[in-house]
mmCIF file as Biopython writes it, N, C-alpha, C and O atoms, coordinates in Angstrom:
data_model
#
loop_
_atom_site.group_PDB
_atom_site.id
_atom_site.type_symbol
_atom_site.label_atom_id
_atom_site.label_alt_id
_atom_site.label_comp_id
_atom_site.label_asym_id
_atom_site.label_entity_id
_atom_site.label_seq_id
_atom_site.pdbx_PDB_ins_code
_atom_site.Cartn_x
_atom_site.Cartn_y
_atom_site.Cartn_z
_atom_site.occupancy
_atom_site.B_iso_or_equiv
_atom_site.auth_seq_id
_atom_site.auth_asym_id
_atom_site.pdbx_PDB_model_num
ATOM 1   N N  . MET A ? 1  ? 2.977  7.778  13.230  1.0 0.0 1  A 1 
ATOM 2   C CA . MET A ? 1  ? 3.313  6.744  12.270  1.0 0.0 1  A 1 
ATOM 3   C C  . MET A ? 1  ? 2.284  5.620  12.338  1.0 0.0 1  A 1 
ATOM 4   O O  . MET A ? 1  ? 1.615  5.447  13.357  1.0 0.0 1  A 1 
ATOM 5   N N  . TYR A ? 2  ? 2.162  4.873  11.275  1.0 0.0 2  A 1 
ATOM 6   C CA . TYR A ? 2  ? 1.104  3.887  11.095  1.0 0.0 2  A 1 
ATOM 7   C C  . TYR A ? 2  ? 1.469  2.495  11.603  1.0 0.0 2  A 1 
ATOM 8   O O  . TYR A ? 2  ? 0.687  1.562  11.421  1.0 0.0 2  A 1 
ATOM 9   N N  . VAL A ? 3  ? 2.592  2.331  12.211  1.0 0.0 3  A 1 
ATOM 10  C CA . VAL A ? 3  ? 3.127  1.021  12.572  1.0 0.0 3  A 1 
ATOM 11  C C  . VAL A ? 3  ? 2.150  0.164  13.374  1.0 0.0 3  A 1 
ATOM 12  O O  . VAL A ? 3  ? 2.067  -1.041 13.135  1.0 0.0 3  A 1 
ATOM 13  N N  . ASN A ? 4  ? 1.424  0.733  14.293  1.0 0.0 4  A 1 
ATOM 14  C CA . ASN A ? 4  ? 0.578  -0.042 15.191  1.0 0.0 4  A 1 
ATOM 15  C C  . ASN A ? 4  ? -0.635 -0.674 14.519  1.0 0.0 4  A 1 
ATOM 16  O O  . ASN A ? 4  ? -1.208 -1.621 15.056  1.0 0.0 4  A 1 
ATOM 17  N N  . ARG A ? 5  ? -1.033 -0.174 13.368  1.0 0.0 5  A 1 
ATOM 18  C CA . ARG A ? 5  ? -2.285 -0.624 12.780  1.0 0.0 5  A 1 
ATOM 19  C C  . ARG A ? 5  ? -2.136 -1.647 11.661  1.0 0.0 5  A 1 
ATOM 20  O O  . ARG A ? 5  ? -3.140 -2.065 11.084  1.0 0.0 5  A 1 
ATOM 21  N N  . CYS A ? 6  ? -0.932 -2.056 11.341  1.0 0.0 6  A 1 
ATOM 22  C CA . CYS A ? 6  ? -0.777 -3.033 10.266  1.0 0.0 6  A 1 
ATOM 23  C C  . CYS A ? 6  ? 0.317  -4.036 10.609  1.0 0.0 6  A 1 
ATOM 24  O O  . CYS A ? 6  ? 1.271  -3.729 11.324  1.0 0.0 6  A 1 
ATOM 25  N N  . SER A ? 7  ? 0.151  -5.231 10.084  1.0 0.0 7  A 1 
ATOM 26  C CA . SER A ? 7  ? 1.131  -6.282 10.366  1.0 0.0 7  A 1 
ATOM 27  C C  . SER A ? 7  ? 2.247  -6.275 9.330   1.0 0.0 7  A 1 
ATOM 28  O O  . SER A ? 7  ? 2.136  -5.657 8.271   1.0 0.0 7  A 1 
ATOM 29  N N  . LYS A ? 8  ? 3.306  -6.969 9.658   1.0 0.0 8  A 1 
ATOM 30  C CA . LYS A ? 8  ? 4.426  -7.099 8.724   1.0 0.0 8  A 1 
ATOM 31  C C  . LYS A ? 8  ? 3.963  -7.787 7.442   1.0 0.0 8  A 1 
ATOM 32  O O  . LYS A ? 8  ? 4.420  -7.448 6.351   1.0 0.0 8  A 1 
ATOM 33  N N  . ASN A ? 9  ? 3.056  -8.751 7.576   1.0 0.0 9  A 1 
ATOM 34  C CA . ASN A ? 9  ? 2.521  -9.441 6.400   1.0 0.0 9  A 1 
ATOM 35  C C  . ASN A ? 9  ? 1.769  -8.478 5.485   1.0 0.0 9  A 1 
ATOM 36  O O  . ASN A ? 9  ? 1.879  -8.564 4.262   1.0 0.0 9  A 1 
ATOM 37  N N  . ASP A ? 10 ? 1.003  -7.557 6.081   1.0 0.0 10 A 1 
ATOM 38  C CA . ASP A ? 10 ? 0.283  -6.560 5.284   1.0 0.0 10 A 1 
ATOM 39  C C  . ASP A ? 10 ? 1.251  -5.687 4.498   1.0 0.0 10 A 1 
ATOM 40  O O  . ASP A ? 10 ? 1.033  -5.408 3.318   1.0 0.0 10 A 1 
ATOM 41  N N  . VAL A ? 11 ? 2.309  -5.263 5.152   1.0 0.0 11 A 1 
ATOM 42  C CA . VAL A ? 11 ? 3.302  -4.400 4.503   1.0 0.0 11 A 1 
ATOM 43  C C  . VAL A ? 11 ? 3.985  -5.151 3.365   1.0 0.0 11 A 1 
ATOM 44  O O  . VAL A ? 11 ? 4.162  -4.604 2.277   1.0 0.0 11 A 1 
ATOM 45  N N  . GLU A ? 12 ? 4.366  -6.394 3.613   1.0 0.0 12 A 1 
ATOM 46  C CA . GLU A ? 12 ? 5.037  -7.184 2.573   1.0 0.0 12 A 1 
ATOM 47  C C  . GLU A ? 12 ? 4.097  -7.483 1.410   1.0 0.0 12 A 1 
ATOM 48  O O  . GLU A ? 12 ? 4.516  -7.484 0.252   1.0 0.0 12 A 1 
ATOM 49  N N  . TYR A ? 13 ? 2.828  -7.737 1.718   1.0 0.0 13 A 1 
ATOM 50  C CA . TYR A ? 13 ? 1.856  -7.986 0.650   1.0 0.0 13 A 1 
ATOM 51  C C  . TYR A ? 13 ? 1.655  -6.726 -0.195  1.0 0.0 13 A 1 
ATOM 52  O O  . TYR A ? 13 ? 1.603  -6.804 -1.422  1.0 0.0 13 A 1 
ATOM 53  N N  . LEU A ? 14 ? 1.545  -5.579 0.449   1.0 0.0 14 A 1 
ATOM 54  C CA . LEU A ? 14 ? 1.393  -4.327 -0.286  1.0 0.0 14 A 1 
ATOM 55  C C  . LEU A ? 14 ? 2.645  -4.036 -1.107  1.0 0.0 14 A 1 
ATOM 56  O O  . LEU A ? 14 ? 2.541  -3.574 -2.243  1.0 0.0 14 A 1 
ATOM 57  N N  . ARG A ? 15 ? 3.812  -4.295 -0.555  1.0 0.0 15 A 1 
ATOM 58  C CA . ARG A ? 15 ? 5.062  -4.114 -1.297  1.0 0.0 15 A 1 
ATOM 59  C C  . ARG A ? 15 ? 5.052  -4.983 -2.566  1.0 0.0 15 A 1 
ATOM 60  O O  . ARG A ? 15 ? 5.419  -4.519 -3.645  1.0 0.0 15 A 1 
ATOM 61  N N  . SER A ? 16 ? 4.634  -6.230 -2.424  1.0 0.0 16 A 1 
ATOM 62  C CA . SER A ? 16 ? 4.606  -7.123 -3.588  1.0 0.0 16 A 1 
ATOM 63  C C  . SER A ? 16 ? 3.581  -6.657 -4.624  1.0 0.0 16 A 1 
ATOM 64  O O  . SER A ? 16 ? 3.823  -6.768 -5.826  1.0 0.0 16 A 1 
ATOM 65  N N  . LEU A ? 17 ? 2.446  -6.141 -4.171  1.0 0.0 17 A 1 
ATOM 66  C CA . LEU A ? 17 ? 1.453  -5.605 -5.111  1.0 0.0 17 A 1 
ATOM 67  C C  . LEU A ? 17 ? 2.001  -4.397 -5.862  1.0 0.0 17 A 1 
ATOM 68  O O  . LEU A ? 17 ? 1.784  -4.258 -7.066  1.0 0.0 17 A 1 
ATOM 69  N N  . CYS A ? 18 ? 2.706  -3.530 -5.155  1.0 0.0 18 A 1 
ATOM 70  C CA . CYS A ? 18 ? 3.285  -2.334 -5.785  1.0 0.0 18 A 1 
ATOM 71  C C  . CYS A ? 18 ? 4.315  -2.719 -6.844  1.0 0.0 18 A 1 
ATOM 72  O O  . CYS A ? 18 ? 4.437  -2.051 -7.872  1.0 0.0 18 A 1 
ATOM 73  N N  . ILE A ? 19 ? 5.046  -3.784 -6.593  1.0 0.0 19 A 1 
ATOM 74  C CA . ILE A ? 19 ? 6.069  -4.229 -7.542  1.0 0.0 19 A 1 
ATOM 75  C C  . ILE A ? 19 ? 5.429  -4.950 -8.732  1.0 0.0 19 A 1 
ATOM 76  O O  . ILE A ? 19 ? 5.789  -4.699 -9.882  1.0 0.0 19 A 1 
ATOM 77  N N  . ARG A ? 20 ? 4.486  -5.841 -8.450  1.0 0.0 20 A 1 
ATOM 78  C CA . ARG A ? 20 ? 3.849  -6.620 -9.522  1.0 0.0 20 A 1 
ATOM 79  C C  . ARG A ? 20 ? 2.902  -5.792 -10.379 1.0 0.0 20 A 1 
ATOM 80  O O  . ARG A ? 20 ? 2.736  -6.069 -11.567 1.0 0.0 20 A 1 
ATOM 81  N N  . HIS A ? 21 ? 2.281  -4.778 -9.783  1.0 0.0 21 A 1 
ATOM 82  C CA . HIS A ? 21 ? 1.275  -3.978 -10.488 1.0 0.0 21 A 1 
ATOM 83  C C  . HIS A ? 21 ? 1.580  -2.487 -10.349 1.0 0.0 21 A 1 
ATOM 84  O O  . HIS A ? 21 ? 0.850  -1.773 -9.661  1.0 0.0 21 A 1 
ATOM 85  N N  . PRO A ? 22 ? 2.638  -2.012 -10.987 1.0 0.0 22 A 1 
ATOM 86  C CA . PRO A ? 22 ? 3.002  -0.594 -10.849 1.0 0.0 22 A 1 
ATOM 87  C C  . PRO A ? 22 ? 1.957  0.358  -11.428 1.0 0.0 22 A 1 
ATOM 88  O O  . PRO A ? 22 ? 1.989  1.558  -11.155 1.0 0.0 22 A 1 
ATOM 89  N N  . ASP A ? 23 ? 1.036  -0.175 -12.223 1.0 0.0 23 A 1 
ATOM 90  C CA . ASP A ? 23 ? -0.009 0.647  -12.824 1.0 0.0 23 A 1 
ATOM 91  C C  . ASP A ? 23 ? -1.243 0.791  -11.926 1.0 0.0 23 A 1 
ATOM 92  O O  . ASP A ? 23 ? -2.140 1.572  -12.245 1.0 0.0 23 A 1 
ATOM 93  N N  . TYR A ? 24 ? -1.306 0.062  -10.822 1.0 0.0 24 A 1 
ATOM 94  C CA . TYR A ? 24 ? -2.458 0.135  -9.923  1.0 0.0 24 A 1 
ATOM 95  C C  . TYR A ? 24 ? -2.530 1.500  -9.238  1.0 0.0 24 A 1 
ATOM 96  O O  . TYR A ? 24 ? -1.514 2.064  -8.832  1.0 0.0 24 A 1 
ATOM 97  N N  . LYS A ? 25 ? -3.736 2.008  -9.122  1.0 0.0 25 A 1 
ATOM 98  C CA . LYS A ? 25 ? -3.976 3.217  -8.330  1.0 0.0 25 A 1 
ATOM 99  C C  . LYS A ? 25 ? -4.219 2.778  -6.885  1.0 0.0 25 A 1 
ATOM 100 O O  . LYS A ? 25 ? -4.432 1.598  -6.609  1.0 0.0 25 A 1 
ATOM 101 N N  . MET A ? 26 ? -4.183 3.737  -5.982  1.0 0.0 26 A 1 
ATOM 102 C CA . MET A ? 26 ? -4.388 3.406  -4.566  1.0 0.0 26 A 1 
ATOM 103 C C  . MET A ? 26 ? -5.752 2.783  -4.324  1.0 0.0 26 A 1 
ATOM 104 O O  . MET A ? 26 ? -5.891 1.927  -3.450  1.0 0.0 26 A 1 
ATOM 105 N N  . THR A ? 27 ? -6.756 3.194  -5.078  1.0 0.0 27 A 1 
ATOM 106 C CA . THR A ? 27 ? -8.089 2.606  -4.905  1.0 0.0 27 A 1 
ATOM 107 C C  . THR A ? 27 ? -8.081 1.119  -5.248  1.0 0.0 27 A 1 
ATOM 108 O O  . THR A ? 27 ? -8.759 0.327  -4.593  1.0 0.0 27 A 1 
ATOM 109 N N  . GLN A ? 28 ? -7.321 0.738  -6.268  1.0 0.0 28 A 1 
ATOM 110 C CA . GLN A ? 28 ? -7.224 -0.673 -6.643  1.0 0.0 28 A 1 
ATOM 111 C C  . GLN A ? 28 ? -6.458 -1.464 -5.587  1.0 0.0 28 A 1 
ATOM 112 O O  . GLN A ? 28 ? -6.830 -2.589 -5.254  1.0 0.0 28 A 1 
ATOM 113 N N  . LEU A ? 29 ? -5.391 -0.872 -5.063  1.0 0.0 29 A 1 
ATOM 114 C CA . LEU A ? 29 ? -4.633 -1.536 -4.000  1.0 0.0 29 A 1 
ATOM 115 C C  . LEU A ? 29 ? -5.503 -1.717 -2.759  1.0 0.0 29 A 1 
ATOM 116 O O  . LEU A ? 29 ? -5.467 -2.769 -2.121  1.0 0.0 29 A 1 
ATOM 117 N N  . ALA A ? 30 ? -6.280 -0.696 -2.419  1.0 0.0 30 A 1 
ATOM 118 C CA . ALA A ? 30 ? -7.156 -0.766 -1.250  1.0 0.0 30 A 1 
ATOM 119 C C  . ALA A ? 30 ? -8.196 -1.869 -1.420  1.0 0.0 30 A 1 
ATOM 120 O O  . ALA A ? 30 ? -8.474 -2.618 -0.483  1.0 0.0 30 A 1 
ATOM 121 N N  . LYS A ? 31 ? -8.765 -1.966 -2.612  1.0 0.0 31 A 1 
ATOM 122 C CA . LYS A ? 31 ? -9.758 -3.009 -2.872  1.0 0.0 31 A 1 
ATOM 123 C C  . LYS A ? 31 ? -9.120 -4.393 -2.781  1.0 0.0 31 A 1 
ATOM 124 O O  . LYS A ? 31 ? -9.703 -5.313 -2.208  1.0 0.0 31 A 1 
ATOM 125 N N  . GLU A ? 32 ? -7.936 -4.536 -3.342  1.0 0.0 32 A 1 
ATOM 126 C CA . GLU A ? 32 ? -7.207 -5.812 -3.324  1.0 0.0 32 A 1 
ATOM 127 C C  . GLU A ? 32 ? -6.911 -6.262 -1.889  1.0 0.0 32 A 1 
ATOM 128 O O  . GLU A ? 32 ? -6.962 -7.453 -1.583  1.0 0.0 32 A 1 
ATOM 129 N N  . MET A ? 33 ? -6.601 -5.300 -1.017  1.0 0.0 33 A 1 
ATOM 130 C CA . MET A ? 33 ? -6.236 -5.624 0.368   1.0 0.0 33 A 1 
ATOM 131 C C  . MET A ? 33 ? -7.399 -5.495 1.346   1.0 0.0 33 A 1 
ATOM 132 O O  . MET A ? 33 ? -7.234 -5.750 2.539   1.0 0.0 33 A 1 
ATOM 133 N N  . ASP A ? 34 ? -8.572 -5.102 0.852   1.0 0.0 34 A 1 
ATOM 134 C CA . ASP A ? 34 ? -9.749 -4.890 1.697   1.0 0.0 34 A 1 
ATOM 135 C C  . ASP A ? 34 ? -9.450 -3.882 2.810   1.0 0.0 34 A 1 
ATOM 136 O O  . ASP A ? 34 ? -9.710 -4.127 3.988   1.0 0.0 34 A 1 
ATOM 137 N N  . ARG A ? 35 ? -8.899 -2.748 2.396   1.0 0.0 35 A 1 
ATOM 138 C CA . ARG A ? 35 ? -8.532 -1.647 3.298   1.0 0.0 35 A 1 
ATOM 139 C C  . ARG A ? 35 ? -9.080 -0.341 2.753   1.0 0.0 35 A 1 
ATOM 140 O O  . ARG A ? 35 ? -9.552 -0.276 1.617   1.0 0.0 35 A 1 
ATOM 141 N N  . GLU A ? 36 ? -9.014 0.696  3.570   1.0 0.0 36 A 1 
ATOM 142 C CA . GLU A ? 36 ? -9.360 2.045  3.133   1.0 0.0 36 A 1 
ATOM 143 C C  . GLU A ? 36 ? -8.184 2.639  2.366   1.0 0.0 36 A 1 
ATOM 144 O O  . GLU A ? 36 ? -7.032 2.275  2.602   1.0 0.0 36 A 1 
ATOM 145 N N  . VAL A ? 37 ? -8.480 3.552  1.448   1.0 0.0 37 A 1 
ATOM 146 C CA . VAL A ? 37 ? -7.425 4.209  0.674   1.0 0.0 37 A 1 
ATOM 147 C C  . VAL A ? 37 ? -6.466 4.950  1.604   1.0 0.0 37 A 1 
ATOM 148 O O  . VAL A ? 37 ? -5.258 4.962  1.364   1.0 0.0 37 A 1 
ATOM 149 N N  . SER A ? 38 ? -6.988 5.562  2.654   1.0 0.0 38 A 1 
ATOM 150 C CA . SER A ? 38 ? -6.116 6.286  3.589   1.0 0.0 38 A 1 
ATOM 151 C C  . SER A ? 38 ? -5.131 5.336  4.274   1.0 0.0 38 A 1 
ATOM 152 O O  . SER A ? 38 ? -3.992 5.717  4.544   1.0 0.0 38 A 1 
ATOM 153 N N  . ASP A ? 39 ? -5.561 4.101  4.558   1.0 0.0 39 A 1 
ATOM 154 C CA . ASP A ? 39 ? -4.652 3.102  5.139   1.0 0.0 39 A 1 
ATOM 155 C C  . ASP A ? 39 ? -3.518 2.781  4.176   1.0 0.0 39 A 1 
ATOM 156 O O  . ASP A ? 39 ? -2.357 2.694  4.574   1.0 0.0 39 A 1 
ATOM 157 N N  . ILE A ? 40 ? -3.867 2.605  2.904   1.0 0.0 40 A 1 
ATOM 158 C CA . ILE A ? 40 ? -2.862 2.289  1.883   1.0 0.0 40 A 1 
ATOM 159 C C  . ILE A ? 40 ? -1.872 3.439  1.750   1.0 0.0 40 A 1 
ATOM 160 O O  . ILE A ? 40 ? -0.663 3.220  1.685   1.0 0.0 40 A 1 
ATOM 161 N N  . PHE A ? 41 ? -2.387 4.660  1.711   1.0 0.0 41 A 1 
ATOM 162 C CA . PHE A ? 41 ? -1.515 5.832  1.604   1.0 0.0 41 A 1 
ATOM 163 C C  . PHE A ? 41 ? -0.522 5.880  2.759   1.0 0.0 41 A 1 
ATOM 164 O O  . PHE A ? 41 ? 0.672  6.094  2.550   1.0 0.0 41 A 1 
ATOM 165 N N  . MET A ? 42 ? -1.021 5.678  3.987   1.0 0.0 42 A 1 
ATOM 166 C CA . MET A ? 42 ? -0.140 5.743  5.155   1.0 0.0 42 A 1 
ATOM 167 C C  . MET A ? 42 ? 0.899  4.631  5.149   1.0 0.0 42 A 1 
ATOM 168 O O  . MET A ? 42 ? 2.044  4.855  5.541   1.0 0.0 42 A 1 
ATOM 169 N N  . MET A ? 43 ? 0.517  3.440  4.712   1.0 0.0 43 A 1 
ATOM 170 C CA . MET A ? 43 ? 1.476  2.335  4.646   1.0 0.0 43 A 1 
ATOM 171 C C  . MET A ? 43 ? 2.564  2.632  3.617   1.0 0.0 43 A 1 
ATOM 172 O O  . MET A ? 43 ? 3.744  2.398  3.875   1.0 0.0 43 A 1 
ATOM 173 N N  . ILE A ? 44 ? 2.171  3.144  2.457   1.0 0.0 44 A 1 
ATOM 174 C CA . ILE A ? 44 ? 3.146  3.475  1.410   1.0 0.0 44 A 1 
ATOM 175 C C  . ILE A ? 44 ? 4.097  4.559  1.901   1.0 0.0 44 A 1 
ATOM 176 O O  . ILE A ? 44 ? 5.310  4.466  1.714   1.0 0.0 44 A 1 
ATOM 177 N N  . ARG A ? 45 ? 3.541  5.578  2.525   1.0 0.0 45 A 1 
ATOM 178 C CA . ARG A ? 45 ? 4.357  6.698  3.007   1.0 0.0 45 A 1 
ATOM 179 C C  . ARG A ? 45 ? 5.269  6.279  4.159   1.0 0.0 45 A 1 
ATOM 180 O O  . ARG A ? 45 ? 6.468  6.554  4.128   1.0 0.0 45 A 1 
ATOM 181 N N  . ASP A ? 46 ? 4.723  5.630  5.155   1.0 0.0 46 A 1 
ATOM 182 C CA . ASP A ? 46 ? 5.488  5.311  6.364   1.0 0.0 46 A 1 
ATOM 183 C C  . ASP A ? 46 ? 6.544  4.229  6.152   1.0 0.0 46 A 1 
ATOM 184 O O  . ASP A ? 46 ? 7.575  4.226  6.824   1.0 0.0 46 A 1 
ATOM 185 N N  . TYR A ? 47 ? 6.292  3.323  5.230   1.0 0.0 47 A 1 
ATOM 186 C CA . TYR A ? 47 ? 7.243  2.233  4.985   1.0 0.0 47 A 1 
ATOM 187 C C  . TYR A ? 47 ? 8.032  2.430  3.700   1.0 0.0 47 A 1 
ATOM 188 O O  . TYR A ? 47 ? 8.775  1.541  3.282   1.0 0.0 47 A 1 
ATOM 189 N N  . ASP A ? 48 ? 7.877  3.575  3.079   1.0 0.0 48 A 1 
ATOM 190 C CA . ASP A ? 48 ? 8.622  3.930  1.863   1.0 0.0 48 A 1 
ATOM 191 C C  . ASP A ? 48 ? 8.532  2.816  0.816   1.0 0.0 48 A 1 
ATOM 192 O O  . ASP A ? 48 ? 9.546  2.344  0.300   1.0 0.0 48 A 1 
ATOM 193 N N  . LEU A ? 49 ? 7.305  2.412  0.516   1.0 0.0 49 A 1 
ATOM 194 C CA . LEU A ? 49 ? 7.081  1.331  -0.442  1.0 0.0 49 A 1 
ATOM 195 C C  . LEU A ? 49 ? 7.229  1.844  -1.873  1.0 0.0 49 A 1 
ATOM 196 O O  . LEU A ? 49 ? 7.072  3.038  -2.125  1.0 0.0 49 A 1 
ATOM 197 N N  . PRO A ? 50 ? 7.529  0.943  -2.807  1.0 0.0 50 A 1 
ATOM 198 C CA . PRO A ? 50 ? 7.819  1.344  -4.190  1.0 0.0 50 A 1 
ATOM 199 C C  . PRO A ? 50 ? 6.572  1.648  -5.023  1.0 0.0 50 A 1 
ATOM 200 O O  . PRO A ? 50 ? 6.358  1.038  -6.070  1.0 0.0 50 A 1 
ATOM 201 N N  . TYR A ? 51 ? 5.769  2.571  -4.565  1.0 0.0 51 A 1 
ATOM 202 C CA . TYR A ? 51 ? 4.556  2.956  -5.288  1.0 0.0 51 A 1 
ATOM 203 C C  . TYR A ? 51 ? 4.899  3.977  -6.367  1.0 0.0 51 A 1 
ATOM 204 O O  . TYR A ? 51 ? 5.664  4.911  -6.128  1.0 0.0 51 A 1 
ATOM 205 N N  . GLN A ? 52 ? 4.327  3.791  -7.553  1.0 0.0 52 A 1 
ATOM 206 C CA . GLN A ? 52 ? 4.522  4.732  -8.661  1.0 0.0 52 A 1 
ATOM 207 C C  . GLN A ? 52 ? 3.463  5.825  -8.543  1.0 0.0 52 A 1 
ATOM 208 O O  . GLN A ? 52 ? 2.321  5.631  -8.962  1.0 0.0 52 A 1 
ATOM 209 N N  . TRP A ? 53 ? 3.833  6.967  -7.978  1.0 0.0 53 A 1 
ATOM 210 C CA . TRP A ? 53 ? 2.890  8.061  -7.759  1.0 0.0 53 A 1 
ATOM 211 C C  . TRP A ? 53 ? 2.377  8.591  -9.089  1.0 0.0 53 A 1 
ATOM 212 O O  . TRP A ? 53 ? 3.156  8.889  -9.995  1.0 0.0 53 A 1 
ATOM 213 N N  . LYS A ? 54 ? 1.060  8.705  -9.198  1.0 0.0 54 A 1 
ATOM 214 C CA . LYS A ? 54 ? 0.425  9.183  -10.429 1.0 0.0 54 A 1 
ATOM 215 C C  . LYS A ? 54 ? 0.291  10.696 -10.377 1.0 0.0 54 A 1 
ATOM 216 O O  . LYS A ? 54 ? 0.084  11.282 -9.314  1.0 0.0 54 A 1 
ATOM 217 N N  . LYS A ? 55 ? 0.410  11.317 -11.542 1.0 0.0 55 A 1 
ATOM 218 C CA . LYS A ? 55 ? 0.250  12.775 -11.613 1.0 0.0 55 A 1 
ATOM 219 C C  . LYS A ? 55 ? -1.059 13.131 -12.241 1.0 0.0 55 A 1 
ATOM 220 O O  . LYS A ? 55 ? -1.373 14.312 -12.387 1.0 0.0 55 A 1 
#
């Protein structure tokens, strides 16, 4: 699990981005947070964040 590598503030900020910008792709979220896309994916998956998965 990804818990050790991110702070509660990071998780809450990503949660707020997912809610405010449901149209954002993971690359946009990663750029906004200055993180790698893989970090964003793991945070969304491990914390069950409200990301709108694109098909």
